[in-house]
C-alpha positions in Angstrom: -34.7 -19.0 5.8 -32.1 -16.3 6.0 -28.5 -17.1 5.1 -26.4 -17.0 8.4 -23.7 -14.1 7.8 -20.1 -15.0 8.5 -18.9 -13.7 11.9 -17.0 -10.4 11.3 -13.1 -10.2 12.2 -12.1 -7.5 14.2 -8.4 -6.6 15.1 -8.1 -9.3 18.1 -8.9 -12.0 15.3 -5.2 -10.3 13.3 -2.9 -9.9 16.8 -4.1 -13.7 17.8 -2.8 -15.3 14.9 0.4 -17.4 15.4 3.8 -15.8 14.9 5.1 -15.3 11.5 1.2 -15.6 9.8 0.5 -12.7 8.4 -3.2 -11.0 7.1 -5.3 -7.7 6.1 -8.8 -7.3 7.4 -10.9 -5.2 5.1 -14.5 -4.7 6.4 -14.2 -7.3 8.5 -13.3 -10.2 6.2 -9.6 -11.8 6.8 -7.1 -12.3 3.9 -4.3 -14.6 4.6 -1.1 -13.3 3.0 2.0 -15.3 1.8 5.5 -14.5 1.9 6.9 -12.2 -1.1 8.8 -13.7 -3.6 12.5 -12.0 -4.6 11.5 -10.2 -7.2 9.1 -8.6 -5.2 11.1 -8.0 -2.3 13.7 -6.3 -4.7 11.5 -3.6 -6.1 10.1 -3.1 -2.7 13.8 -2.2 -1.3 15.1 -0.2 -4.1 11.3 1.6 -4.4 11.8 2.3 -0.5 15.7 3.7 -1.1 14.5 5.5 -3.5 11.4 7.1 -2.1 13.3 7.9 1.4 16.3 9.2 -0.5 13.9 11.6 -2.5 12.4 13.0 0.7 15.9 13.2 3.2 17.2 15.4 0.2 14.3 17.6 0.1 14.2 18.1 4.3 10.7 16.5 3.9 8.9 15.6 6.5 7.2 12.3 5.2 8.0 9.2 6.5 8.4 5.6 4.1 7.7 2.4 6.0 7.7 -0.8 4.3 5.6 -4.0 5.4 5.1 -5.4 7.4 3.6 -1.9 8.8 0.1 -1.5 10.1 -2.3 0.9 8.8 -5.9 1.3 10.2 -7.2 2.9 7.3 -10.8 3.6 9.0 -9.4 4.1 12.4 -11.9 0.8 13.6 -11.7 -2.4 14.3 -12.7 -4.0 10.9 -10.2 -2.7 8.5 -6.2 -3.3 9.0 -3.9 -3.2 6.0 0.1 -3.7 5.4 0.7 -1.8 2.0 4.0 -2.9 0.6 5.1 0.5 0.8 3.3 3.5 2.7 4.7 7.3 2.7 2.8 9.5 5.5 3.4 12.9 5.8 1.0 13.7 8.8 3.2 12.6 11.5 0.3 12.8 13.9 -1.2 9.6 12.4 2.0 7.4 13.2 1.9 5.9 16.9 3.6 2.6 17.9 1.3 0.1 16.3 1.6 2.0 12.7 -0.5 4.2 11.0 -3.9 5.6 12.2 -5.8 6.7 9.2 -4.9 6.7 5.5 -1.0 7.3 4.1 -0.7 9.7 1.7 0.9 7.2 -0.7 0.5 3.6 -0.9 2.3 1.1 -3.3 1.3 -2.5 -4.1 3.6 -4.6 -5.6 1.3 -7.4 -7.5 1.8 -11.0 -7.2 -0.4 -13.7 -8.8 -2.2 -14.2 -5.3 -3.3 -10.3 -4.5 -4.1 -9.2 -7.9 -8.0 -9.2 -7.4 -7.3 -7.6 -3.9 -5.0 -4.7 -5.2 -6.6 -3.9 -8.4 -9.9 -4.0 -7.1 -10.8 -4.3 -3.6 -7.7 -2.0 -1.8 -8.5 0.5 -4.8 -12.2 1.0 -3.4 -11.0 1.1 0.4 -7.8 3.1 -0.3 -9.9 5.6 -2.6 -12.9 6.0 0.5 -10.0 6.4 3.0 -8.3 9.3 1.5 -5.0 8.3 0.2 -3.8 10.8 -2.2 -1.8 8.6 -4.5 -2.0 4.9 -5.1 0.4 2.7 -7.2 -0.1 -1.2 -8.2 3.2 -2.5 -9.1 3.5 -5.6 -11.5 6.6 -7.2 -12.1 5.2 -9.7 -14.5 3.9 -7.1 -16.6 6.3 -4.7 -16.2 3.2 -2.4 -15.8 2.6 0.2 -13.4 -0.6 2.1 -12.6 -1.1 5.5 -10.8 -4.1 6.6 -9.4 -4.1 10.3 -8.3 -7.0 9.8 -6.5 -6.6 13.0 -4.3 -7.2 15.0 -7.7 -9.7 12.1 -9.2 -7.8 11.7 -12.2 -8.0 8.6 -14.3 -5.6 5.8 -14.0 -2.2 6.2 -15.8 -0.1 3.3 -16.9 3.3 3.3 -17.4 5.7 0.8 -18.2 9.1 0.1 -15.7 11.1 2.0 -18.3 9.0 5.0 -18.1 10.1 7.9 -15.5 6.7 7.8 -13.7 5.8 11.2 -12.1 4.7 11.1 -8.5 1.5 12.9 -8.1 2.3 14.1 -4.4 5.6 15.5 -5.2 6.7 18.0 -7.9 9.5 17.2 -9.8 9.8 13.8 -8.4 9.8 10.8 -11.0 10.7 7.2 -10.7 12.4 4.7 -13.3 11.7 1.1 -12.0 13.7 -0.2 -14.6 16.7 2.0 -13.4 16.6 0.6 -9.8 17.0 -3.0 -11.0 
């Protein structure tokens, strides 16, 4: 006898959650999200501010969005994520609901409950959805993993004290410890 499969969740299930409850949907599997802690929020805010200021100073046409911001990676009803930061350079992907398709650059800030997701499941999903660059920022270890997915480069690790080069922008680097 075959085991019964769990019913795949859809976008309607995300939108049916009670107010204030957040979740992500990856391949029809719903993952509940806990509220971020203070260190997480501070890093997110400072990175958002730094990236937005850089784009503005260069007259760039990309937009930076902080969570909660809906990203529909595969333009289907089974994948919905809320990256901590999303940089989107194709404004045709942006609509009233969020981003339809892959952002150019995604940053996830790890919390103890999201490590498996950020380092495994999301890395795979972002790679296959054609995200160009993916950063995993770990406030506990003070390590940033940088994935240049556009050029299929190996993972590079940096400390918060390093000037971390941004793959999608020449001449732009971020020192996280300098922001905090």
